[in-house]
ROBA-51047 format. One record per residue: residue number from 1; x, y, z of N, C-alpha, C, CB in turn. Coordinates in nm, 2 decimals. Atoms other than C-alpha are relative to their C-alpha. Glycine has a CB too. Layout:
N
    i   neast  nnorth     nup  caeast  canorth    caup   ceast  cnorth     cup  cbeast  cbnorth    cbup
  NUM       X       Y       Z       X        Y       Z       X       Y       Z       X        Y       Z
...
//
This chain:
181
    i   neast  nnorth     nup  caeast  canorth    caup   ceast  cnorth     cup  cbeast  cbnorth    cbup
    1    0.13   -0.04   -0.04   -5.69    -1.94  -24.12   -0.01    0.12    0.08   -0.05    -0.09    0.05
    2    0.01   -0.13   -0.08   -5.73    -1.62  -23.91   -0.08   -0.04    0.14   -0.08     0.13   -0.09
    3    0.09    0.04   -0.13   -5.98    -1.79  -23.66   -0.10    0.05   -0.01    0.05     0.03    0.14
    4    0.07   -0.12   -0.05   -6.26    -1.53  -23.75   -0.09   -0.12   -0.08    0.02     0.19   -0.04
    5    0.07    0.03    0.08   -6.59    -1.73  -23.87   -0.04    0.05   -0.13   -0.07     0.01    0.05
    6    0.06   -0.01    0.15   -6.71    -1.72  -24.22   -0.10    0.07   -0.02   -0.03    -0.10   -0.06
    7    0.12   -0.09   -0.05   -6.97    -1.39  -24.23   -0.02   -0.05   -0.16    0.01     0.19    0.07
    8    0.10   -0.01    0.14   -7.23    -1.45  -24.50    0.04    0.00   -0.12   -0.07     0.11   -0.02
    9   -0.13   -0.07    0.11   -7.09    -1.48  -24.87    0.01   -0.02   -0.01    0.08     0.04   -0.04
   10   -0.23    0.00   -0.03   -6.76    -1.57  -24.79   -0.03   -0.12   -0.04    0.13     0.02    0.21
   11   -0.07    0.15    0.02   -6.57    -1.89  -24.84    0.02   -0.06    0.15    0.17     0.00   -0.07
   12   -0.10   -0.05   -0.15   -6.50    -2.00  -24.50    0.11   -0.05    0.01   -0.06    -0.03    0.14
   13   -0.14    0.03   -0.03   -6.16    -2.11  -24.59    0.07    0.10   -0.05    0.05    -0.13   -0.04
   14   -0.06   -0.10    0.02   -5.92    -1.92  -24.74    0.12   -0.05   -0.13    0.06     0.06    0.16
   15    0.00    0.08    0.13   -5.85    -2.21  -25.01   -0.05    0.10   -0.17   -0.13    -0.14    0.03
   16    0.08   -0.05    0.09   -6.06    -1.98  -25.25    0.07    0.06   -0.06   -0.10     0.06    0.03
   17   -0.17   -0.06    0.06   -5.80    -1.73  -25.29    0.10   -0.02    0.00    0.06     0.08    0.02
   18   -0.16    0.06    0.05   -5.49    -1.89  -25.33   -0.01   -0.11   -0.12    0.08    -0.09    0.14
   19   -0.03    0.05    0.13   -5.63    -2.10  -25.56   -0.07    0.04   -0.17   -0.02    -0.13    0.04
   20    0.03   -0.02    0.05   -5.77    -1.81  -25.78    0.10    0.00   -0.09   -0.07     0.06    0.04
   21   -0.06    0.02    0.05   -5.65    -1.77  -26.08    0.15    0.11   -0.02   -0.09    -0.03   -0.08
   22   -0.11   -0.12   -0.07   -5.40    -1.42  -25.98   -0.06    0.03    0.13    0.03     0.15   -0.09
   23    0.05   -0.09   -0.21   -5.38    -1.37  -25.60    0.04    0.13    0.03    0.09    -0.07    0.16
   24    0.08   -0.13   -0.09   -5.48    -1.14  -25.44    0.15    0.09    0.04   -0.13    -0.07    0.18
   25   -0.16   -0.10   -0.08   -5.14    -0.84  -25.40    0.03    0.00    0.16   -0.01     0.19   -0.02
   26   -0.02    0.05   -0.14   -5.23    -0.91  -25.01    0.00   -0.10    0.10   -0.04     0.04    0.05
   27    0.06    0.09   -0.08   -5.31    -1.24  -24.97    0.20   -0.09    0.00   -0.17    -0.08   -0.09
   28   -0.14    0.06   -0.02   -5.00    -1.46  -24.84   -0.09   -0.20   -0.12    0.06    -0.01    0.26
   29    0.09    0.20    0.02   -4.99    -1.88  -25.04   -0.09   -0.11    0.07    0.08    -0.09    0.00
   30    0.16    0.07   -0.15   -5.17    -2.01  -24.72   -0.09    0.07    0.06    0.04    -0.06    0.17
   31    0.17   -0.05    0.00   -5.46    -1.77  -24.73    0.06    0.15    0.11   -0.16    -0.15    0.11
   32   -0.02   -0.15   -0.08   -5.31    -1.46  -24.44    0.00    0.08   -0.07    0.11     0.05    0.07
   33   -0.05   -0.07    0.02   -5.28    -1.14  -24.50    0.11    0.06   -0.02   -0.02     0.01    0.02
   34   -0.16   -0.05   -0.03   -4.97    -0.92  -24.52    0.02    0.09   -0.10    0.12    -0.11   -0.02
   35    0.04   -0.03    0.15   -4.92    -0.60  -24.69    0.20   -0.04   -0.06   -0.07     0.24   -0.04
   36   -0.10   -0.02    0.10   -4.67    -0.57  -24.97    0.14    0.05    0.09   -0.06     0.12   -0.11
   37   -0.12   -0.07   -0.06   -4.29    -0.56  -24.90    0.00    0.03   -0.15    0.14    -0.08    0.10
   38   -0.08   -0.11    0.13   -4.18    -0.28  -25.17    0.13    0.03    0.01   -0.06     0.16    0.01
   39   -0.06   -0.01    0.01   -3.88    -0.24  -24.99    0.08   -0.02   -0.13    0.00    -0.03    0.08
   40   -0.07   -0.02    0.06   -3.70    -0.34  -25.30   -0.02    0.15   -0.15    0.02    -0.15   -0.03
   41    0.00   -0.10    0.01   -3.89    -0.06  -25.47    0.06    0.15   -0.08    0.01    -0.01    0.08
   42    0.03   -0.21   -0.10   -3.74     0.34  -25.55   -0.09    0.05    0.08   -0.03     0.13   -0.09
   43    0.06   -0.05   -0.09   -3.79     0.59  -25.36   -0.03    0.13   -0.09    0.07     0.00    0.13
   44   -0.06   -0.05    0.02   -3.95     0.83  -25.59   -0.18    0.11    0.01    0.11    -0.05   -0.10
   45    0.15   -0.06   -0.09   -4.25     1.15  -25.57   -0.08   -0.04   -0.09   -0.04     0.18    0.03
   46    0.14    0.03    0.03   -4.60     1.09  -25.53   -0.05    0.07    0.05   -0.06    -0.11    0.03
   47    0.06   -0.03   -0.05   -4.87     1.25  -25.54   -0.10   -0.07    0.01   -0.01     0.09   -0.03
   48    0.17    0.06    0.06   -5.26     1.19  -25.53   -0.07    0.13    0.04   -0.10    -0.15    0.10
   49    0.11   -0.05   -0.01   -5.55     1.44  -25.51   -0.17   -0.08    0.03    0.03     0.06   -0.10
   50    0.15    0.04    0.01   -5.90     1.33  -25.34   -0.11    0.08    0.03   -0.02    -0.10    0.09
   51    0.05   -0.15   -0.05   -6.18     1.50  -25.35   -0.24   -0.09    0.10   -0.02     0.18   -0.25
   52    0.09    0.03   -0.12   -6.49     1.47  -25.04   -0.12    0.08   -0.03    0.05     0.05    0.14
   53    0.13   -0.12   -0.03   -6.91     1.59  -25.11   -0.05    0.02    0.07   -0.10     0.02   -0.05
   54    0.07   -0.03   -0.08   -7.11     1.74  -24.89   -0.07    0.08   -0.02    0.04     0.01    0.08
   55    0.23   -0.06    0.05   -7.56     1.76  -24.94    0.06    0.09    0.09   -0.21    -0.13    0.06
   56    0.07   -0.07   -0.15   -7.66     2.02  -24.64   -0.12    0.16   -0.01    0.18     0.07    0.10
   57    0.11   -0.10   -0.06   -7.97     2.21  -24.62    0.13    0.22   -0.05   -0.02    -0.07    0.28
   58   -0.06   -0.15    0.04   -7.92     2.59  -24.71    0.06    0.11    0.11   -0.13     0.07   -0.08
   59   -0.04   -0.09   -0.18   -7.94     2.71  -24.34    0.19   -0.07    0.06   -0.17    -0.08    0.19
   60   -0.14    0.05    0.03   -7.61     2.47  -24.30    0.06    0.09   -0.09    0.00    -0.15   -0.06
   61   -0.02   -0.05    0.05   -7.46     2.62  -24.55    0.05    0.15    0.06   -0.07    -0.03   -0.06
   62   -0.04   -0.11    0.00   -7.50     2.96  -24.44    0.02    0.04    0.16   -0.08     0.08   -0.09
   63   -0.08    0.03   -0.17   -7.41     2.88  -24.09    0.18    0.00   -0.04   -0.06    -0.20    0.08
   64   -0.13    0.04    0.07   -7.09     2.73  -24.26    0.09    0.08   -0.07   -0.02    -0.07   -0.08
   65   -0.04   -0.19    0.15   -7.01     3.11  -24.48    0.02    0.02    0.09   -0.10     0.13   -0.11
   66   -0.01   -0.09   -0.09   -7.10     3.31  -24.16    0.14   -0.05    0.13   -0.17     0.00    0.06
   67   -0.05    0.05   -0.12   -6.87     3.12  -23.92   -0.06    0.00    0.15    0.10     0.06    0.01
   68    0.05   -0.03    0.00   -7.19     3.10  -23.70   -0.07   -0.09    0.07    0.00     0.05   -0.07
   69   -0.04    0.19   -0.03   -7.14     2.73  -23.59    0.02   -0.04    0.15    0.15    -0.05   -0.07
   70   -0.01   -0.09   -0.19   -7.17     2.74  -23.19    0.11   -0.11    0.10   -0.22    -0.02    0.11
   71   -0.15    0.10   -0.04   -6.87     2.49  -23.19    0.08    0.01   -0.10   -0.01    -0.17    0.03
   72   -0.11   -0.09   -0.01   -6.69     2.71  -23.34   -0.01    0.05   -0.16    0.14    -0.07    0.06
   73   -0.06   -0.03    0.14   -6.44     2.76  -23.73   -0.03   -0.16   -0.07    0.19     0.05    0.01
   74    0.02    0.11    0.08   -6.58     2.44  -23.93    0.11   -0.04   -0.07   -0.09     0.03   -0.08
   75   -0.01    0.01    0.13   -6.37     2.53  -24.18    0.12    0.04    0.00   -0.08     0.06   -0.09
   76   -0.14   -0.04   -0.07   -6.02     2.55  -23.97    0.06   -0.10    0.04   -0.01     0.08    0.12
   77    0.03    0.12   -0.12   -6.15     2.22  -23.72    0.01   -0.09   -0.14   -0.17    -0.01    0.13
   78   -0.01    0.14   -0.02   -6.18     1.98  -24.01    0.10    0.04   -0.12   -0.13    -0.12    0.00
   79   -0.18    0.05    0.07   -5.83     2.11  -24.25    0.09    0.00    0.08    0.07     0.08   -0.12
   80   -0.14    0.04   -0.16   -5.66     2.05  -23.92   -0.04   -0.14    0.00   -0.04     0.10    0.22
   81    0.05    0.10   -0.04   -5.87     1.72  -23.85    0.02   -0.06   -0.15   -0.14     0.01    0.08
   82    0.02    0.03    0.17   -5.80     1.62  -24.27    0.18   -0.03    0.01   -0.07     0.18   -0.15
   83   -0.13    0.10    0.00   -5.43     1.65  -24.23    0.13   -0.04    0.14    0.08     0.06   -0.12
   84   -0.12    0.19   -0.03   -5.37     1.47  -23.94   -0.07   -0.06   -0.01    0.09    -0.07    0.13
   85    0.02    0.15    0.08   -5.54     1.17  -24.03    0.05   -0.04   -0.09   -0.11    -0.01   -0.04
   86   -0.05    0.14    0.10   -5.39     1.12  -24.33    0.15    0.03    0.04   -0.04     0.00   -0.20
   87   -0.09    0.03   -0.14   -5.08     1.13  -24.07   -0.03   -0.12    0.03   -0.02     0.10    0.14
   88    0.12    0.02   -0.07   -5.30     0.91  -23.94   -0.01   -0.16   -0.04   -0.12     0.11   -0.05
   89   -0.01    0.10    0.09   -5.31     0.63  -24.23    0.00   -0.13   -0.01    0.06     0.01   -0.05
   90   -0.10    0.12    0.01   -5.11     0.35  -24.15   -0.05   -0.05    0.15    0.18     0.04   -0.03
   91    0.04    0.07   -0.15   -5.29     0.29  -23.78   -0.16   -0.05   -0.11   -0.03     0.14    0.21
   92    0.14    0.05   -0.01   -5.65     0.33  -23.95    0.00   -0.07   -0.12   -0.13     0.11    0.02
   93   -0.04    0.11    0.11   -5.57     0.12  -24.28    0.03   -0.11    0.01    0.08     0.03   -0.07
   94   -0.02    0.09   -0.04   -5.49    -0.20  -24.20    0.13   -0.02   -0.15   -0.15    -0.08    0.03
   95   -0.15    0.05    0.14   -5.23    -0.29  -24.49    0.04    0.12   -0.06   -0.06    -0.13   -0.17
   96   -0.06   -0.10    0.08   -5.14     0.04  -24.62    0.17    0.03    0.15   -0.15     0.17   -0.03
   97   -0.13   -0.02   -0.06   -4.76     0.16  -24.50   -0.01    0.13    0.04    0.11    -0.02   -0.08
   98    0.00   -0.10   -0.07   -4.64     0.43  -24.26    0.08    0.09   -0.11    0.06    -0.02    0.15
   99   -0.10   -0.04    0.08   -4.54     0.68  -24.52    0.03    0.20    0.06   -0.07    -0.04   -0.20
  100   -0.05   -0.07   -0.03   -4.33     0.98  -24.47    0.05    0.14   -0.08    0.06    -0.07    0.05
  101    0.13   -0.12    0.07   -4.61     1.31  -24.60    0.11    0.12    0.03   -0.20     0.03    0.13
  102   -0.08   -0.15    0.01   -4.41     1.59  -24.73   -0.11    0.13    0.05    0.03     0.04   -0.20
  103    0.15   -0.08   -0.08   -4.68     1.77  -24.71   -0.20   -0.05   -0.03    0.02     0.19   -0.07
  104    0.11    0.04   -0.07   -5.08     1.76  -24.65   -0.06    0.13   -0.13    0.00     0.01    0.21
  105    0.12   -0.10    0.07   -5.36     2.01  -24.85   -0.07   -0.08    0.05   -0.03     0.04   -0.17
  106    0.18   -0.04    0.10   -5.74     2.07  -24.79   -0.04    0.09    0.04   -0.14    -0.08    0.01
  107    0.08   -0.15    0.01   -5.95     2.32  -24.87   -0.08   -0.08   -0.05    0.04     0.14   -0.08
  108    0.13   -0.03    0.00   -6.27     2.38  -24.89   -0.11    0.10   -0.16    0.02     0.09    0.13
  109    0.07   -0.13    0.15   -6.50     2.55  -25.22   -0.13   -0.10   -0.03    0.13     0.02   -0.20
  110    0.12    0.05    0.00   -6.87     2.49  -25.27   -0.06    0.05   -0.15   -0.06     0.04    0.13
  111    0.09    0.12    0.13   -6.98     2.31  -25.57   -0.07    0.03   -0.05   -0.06    -0.12    0.02
  112    0.18   -0.03   -0.04   -7.34     2.41  -25.57   -0.04    0.04    0.14   -0.10    -0.15   -0.02
  113    0.11   -0.08   -0.07   -7.59     2.58  -25.37   -0.05   -0.12    0.08   -0.12     0.07   -0.10
  114    0.03    0.06   -0.16   -7.62     2.33  -24.99    0.13   -0.10   -0.10   -0.20    -0.09    0.09
  115   -0.03    0.13   -0.04   -7.30     2.13  -25.16    0.16    0.03   -0.06   -0.10    -0.15   -0.06
  116   -0.13   -0.07   -0.02   -6.94     2.17  -25.00    0.10   -0.16   -0.02    0.00     0.10    0.18
  117   -0.12    0.15    0.06   -6.63     1.99  -25.22    0.12    0.02    0.11    0.09     0.01   -0.21
  118   -0.12    0.01   -0.03   -6.36     1.88  -25.02    0.15    0.00   -0.06   -0.01    -0.08    0.03
  119   -0.13    0.05    0.10   -5.98     1.86  -25.21    0.12   -0.02    0.11    0.07     0.13   -0.14
  120   -0.15    0.11   -0.05   -5.71     1.64  -25.01    0.07    0.01   -0.13   -0.04    -0.19    0.04
  121   -0.09    0.04    0.05   -5.38     1.65  -25.17    0.10   -0.04    0.11    0.03     0.09   -0.08
  122   -0.11    0.06   -0.05   -5.09     1.46  -25.03    0.14    0.03   -0.08   -0.03    -0.14   -0.01
  123   -0.11    0.05    0.07   -4.73     1.44  -25.14    0.05   -0.08    0.11    0.09     0.11   -0.05
  124   -0.10    0.05   -0.09   -4.44     1.24  -25.04    0.11   -0.06   -0.10   -0.05    -0.11    0.10
  125   -0.10    0.18    0.09   -4.12     1.04  -25.21   -0.02   -0.14    0.13    0.27     0.04   -0.03
  126    0.11    0.12    0.00   -4.19     0.70  -25.14    0.03   -0.10   -0.07   -0.13     0.03   -0.04
  127    0.04    0.16    0.01   -4.23     0.31  -25.18   -0.08   -0.03   -0.10   -0.08    -0.06    0.11
  128    0.20   -0.01    0.12   -4.59     0.35  -25.29    0.00    0.09    0.02   -0.16    -0.06    0.02
  129    0.04   -0.11    0.02   -4.77     0.55  -25.34   -0.08    0.05    0.11   -0.07     0.00   -0.11
  130    0.12   -0.08   -0.12   -5.02     0.83  -25.10   -0.12    0.03   -0.10    0.07     0.19    0.08
  131    0.20   -0.05    0.07   -5.37     0.81  -25.27   -0.08   -0.04    0.08   -0.08    -0.07   -0.14
  132    0.10    0.12   -0.13   -5.49     0.61  -24.91    0.00    0.15    0.08    0.12    -0.19    0.12
  133   -0.03   -0.09   -0.04   -5.34     0.99  -24.77   -0.14    0.08   -0.03    0.13     0.03   -0.03
  134    0.06   -0.13    0.02   -5.50     1.22  -24.92   -0.21   -0.06   -0.06    0.14     0.10   -0.18
  135    0.11    0.04   -0.04   -5.84     0.99  -24.93   -0.05    0.04    0.17    0.02    -0.13   -0.04
  136    0.00    0.01   -0.17   -5.79     0.98  -24.52   -0.07    0.15   -0.02    0.19    -0.03    0.12
  137   -0.02   -0.13   -0.06   -5.73     1.34  -24.53   -0.12    0.03   -0.06    0.13     0.08   -0.02
  138    0.13   -0.08    0.00   -6.13     1.43  -24.76   -0.06   -0.06    0.09   -0.09     0.02   -0.12
  139    0.15    0.07   -0.04   -6.33     1.19  -24.56    0.02    0.05    0.07   -0.05    -0.13    0.03
  140    0.00   -0.08   -0.07   -6.22     1.29  -24.26   -0.07    0.16    0.02    0.09    -0.02   -0.02
  141   -0.01   -0.15   -0.01   -6.22     1.61  -24.31   -0.16    0.05   -0.03    0.11     0.07   -0.11
  142    0.20    0.09    0.08   -6.62     1.51  -24.47   -0.03   -0.04    0.18    0.00    -0.25   -0.17
  143    0.07    0.08   -0.16   -6.65     1.37  -24.09   -0.03    0.15    0.12    0.16    -0.15    0.11
  144   -0.02   -0.10   -0.05   -6.54     1.68  -23.92   -0.10    0.11   -0.05    0.12     0.02    0.00
  145    0.10   -0.10    0.05   -6.76     1.94  -24.13   -0.21   -0.07    0.02    0.06     0.02   -0.21
  146    0.18    0.03   -0.10   -7.07     1.69  -24.04    0.02   -0.02    0.15   -0.09    -0.18   -0.05
  147    0.08   -0.01   -0.19   -7.01     1.73  -23.64    0.00    0.09    0.03    0.06    -0.06    0.13
  148   -0.01   -0.15   -0.04   -6.91     2.04  -23.67   -0.14    0.05   -0.01    0.09     0.09   -0.09
  149    0.11   -0.02   -0.03   -7.30     2.14  -23.79   -0.10   -0.12    0.03   -0.04     0.07   -0.08
  150    0.06    0.13   -0.04   -7.47     1.80  -23.66   -0.14    0.13    0.06    0.11    -0.13    0.14
  151    0.15   -0.11   -0.12   -7.71     2.09  -23.40   -0.07    0.01   -0.10    0.02     0.18    0.11
  152    0.06   -0.01    0.04   -7.80     2.23  -23.69    0.01   -0.07   -0.11    0.00     0.08    0.01
  153    0.03    0.12    0.16   -7.86     1.93  -23.97    0.03   -0.11    0.02    0.09     0.00   -0.13
  154   -0.09    0.14    0.00   -7.83     1.60  -23.85   -0.05   -0.05   -0.11   -0.01    -0.11    0.13
  155    0.03    0.09    0.13   -7.94     1.47  -24.25    0.10    0.05   -0.07   -0.15     0.01   -0.08
  156   -0.09   -0.07    0.10   -7.62     1.62  -24.36    0.04   -0.15   -0.04    0.14     0.12    0.06
  157    0.01    0.12    0.05   -7.53     1.35  -24.58    0.16    0.03   -0.11   -0.17    -0.03   -0.08
  158   -0.13    0.03    0.12   -7.12     1.26  -24.76   -0.06   -0.08   -0.02    0.16    -0.03    0.02
  159    0.00    0.04    0.04   -7.19     1.19  -25.04    0.08   -0.03   -0.12   -0.07     0.01    0.03
  160   -0.12    0.16    0.05   -6.87     1.04  -25.20    0.12    0.05    0.04    0.02    -0.05   -0.20
  161   -0.07   -0.05   -0.02   -6.55     1.03  -25.13    0.08   -0.06   -0.19    0.05    -0.02    0.16
  162   -0.08    0.12    0.00   -6.31     0.97  -25.40    0.17    0.02   -0.13   -0.14    -0.13   -0.06
  163   -0.10   -0.05    0.05   -5.98     1.00  -25.62    0.05    0.01   -0.07    0.05    -0.01    0.00
  164   -0.05   -0.07    0.13   -5.91     1.26  -25.87    0.12    0.02   -0.05   -0.02     0.10   -0.01
  165   -0.12    0.02    0.00   -5.55     1.21  -25.93    0.06   -0.06    0.08    0.05     0.07   -0.02
  166   -0.12    0.06   -0.07   -5.27     1.00  -25.86    0.14    0.05   -0.15   -0.04    -0.22    0.05
  167   -0.11    0.05    0.11   -4.90     1.06  -26.00    0.08   -0.04    0.04    0.06     0.08   -0.08
  168   -0.16    0.07   -0.09   -4.55     0.87  -25.96   -0.04   -0.17    0.02    0.03     0.09    0.21
  169   -0.06    0.17   -0.09   -4.46     0.54  -25.91    0.00   -0.06   -0.17   -0.16    -0.13    0.15
  170    0.06    0.08    0.11   -4.52     0.27  -26.18   -0.09   -0.03   -0.10    0.00    -0.06    0.02
  171    0.11    0.01    0.06   -4.82     0.25  -26.27   -0.04    0.21   -0.12   -0.11    -0.05    0.16
  172    0.04   -0.14    0.13   -4.77     0.69  -26.37   -0.13    0.06    0.08   -0.05    -0.07   -0.20
  173    0.10   -0.07    0.05   -5.02     0.92  -26.44   -0.15   -0.04   -0.05    0.06     0.05   -0.08
  174    0.12    0.05    0.06   -5.36     0.82  -26.38   -0.11    0.17    0.11   -0.03    -0.23    0.06
  175    0.03   -0.14   -0.05   -5.68     1.16  -26.34   -0.17   -0.08   -0.01    0.06     0.18   -0.12
  176    0.12    0.15    0.02   -6.08     0.98  -26.31    0.00    0.10   -0.16   -0.23    -0.03    0.14
  177    0.12   -0.10    0.13   -6.31     1.11  -26.58   -0.06    0.07   -0.02   -0.08    -0.01   -0.04
  178    0.04   -0.16    0.01   -6.45     1.47  -26.63   -0.13    0.00    0.04    0.01     0.09   -0.14
  179    0.15    0.04    0.00   -6.78     1.32  -26.63   -0.03   -0.12    0.20   -0.03    -0.13   -0.21
  180   -0.04    0.06   -0.16   -6.66     1.08  -26.25   -0.03    0.20    0.04    0.23    -0.10    0.03
  181   -0.05   -0.14   -0.07   -6.53     1.46  -26.10   -0.21    0.13   -0.01    0.19     0.10   -0.16
//
């Protein structure tokens, strides 16, 4: 038991988690959580592509395109923030493993009028996947776009953050369906 009171709608103790037919990978027999031990897994090349979408007004889009925001060039700042965030994923996501990233790239494109698409790609050679690093990069880049633009518009919406594709490891290649993209 962690000493934390049960949340409404959740079991007051961890025994329900332990007695479930298939124990979650991050839950120990006594009910505590732990990082999965990847020590015996082979180091393989890993790749992940994540995407975030940010919806805004045409005036905010114009200011982003023309780099006329009071805080400066939002794309440069968001790109750097996304890269830095990927490097901090294990600090932000409690059970994520620290990974030796070989590269992180964050790019921007207009998916539709008023819809900014942020793509983040992360690569590593490691014993576990790099999906969380790519998703963290996309998420923080999207939040940075909001932060840089909020003086013009408070109603900017980060609409989605999703995994587009991952490669490597035991589960191999996975790609989101075309309908999800």
